[in-house]
C-alpha positions in Angstrom: 0.0 0.0 0.0 1.4 3.4 -1.0 0.6 5.2 2.3 2.6 2.5 4.2 5.6 3.0 1.8 5.5 6.7 2.2 5.6 6.4 6.0 8.4 3.9 5.7 10.4 6.2 3.5 10.0 9.0 6.0 11.3 6.8 8.8 14.3 5.8 6.6 15.0 9.5 6.0 14.8 10.3 9.7 17.1 7.5 10.5 19.7 8.1 7.7 19.3 11.7 6.7 19.6 10.8 3.1 18.6 7.8 1.0 18.9 6.7 -2.6 16.1 5.3 -4.7 18.0 2.0 -4.8 18.2 1.8 -1.0 14.5 2.6 -0.7 13.8 -0.1 -3.4 15.7 -2.7 -1.5 14.3 -1.9 1.9 10.7 -1.8 0.7 11.0 -4.5 -2.0 9.7 -2.3 -4.8 11.3 -1.2 -8.1 13.6 1.8 -8.2 11.1 3.6 -10.4 8.4 3.1 -7.7 10.8 4.3 -5.0 11.6 7.4 -7.1 7.9 8.1 -7.7 7.2 7.8 -4.0 10.1 10.2 -3.1 8.9 12.7 -5.6 5.4 12.4 -4.2 6.7 13.3 -0.7 8.5 16.3 -2.1 5.4 17.5 -3.9 3.4 17.3 -0.7 5.7 19.9 0.7 8.2 17.9 2.6 11.8 19.3 2.4 13.3 16.6 0.3 14.9 17.2 -3.1 17.1 14.9 -5.3 20.8 15.6 -5.2 22.7 14.3 -8.2 26.3 13.1 -8.5 28.6 10.7 -6.8 27.2 11.4 -3.3 23.7 11.9 -4.5 20.4 10.8 -3.1 17.4 12.3 -1.5 18.4 14.2 1.7 15.9 15.6 4.1 16.6 19.2 4.7 
């Protein structure tokens, strides 16, 4: 269920400070694309998370 995934992603972000779509996909047993869509959805809801590109990229919570 998507709501459960979004809460799980928030908990991962709180614990780690930053996650990648790959990490979320592994933790939640979903595809990377689904993980990316869920992360984007959280950002669109007004949460301070934005993708960071590059070698040390990911989705940090600000």
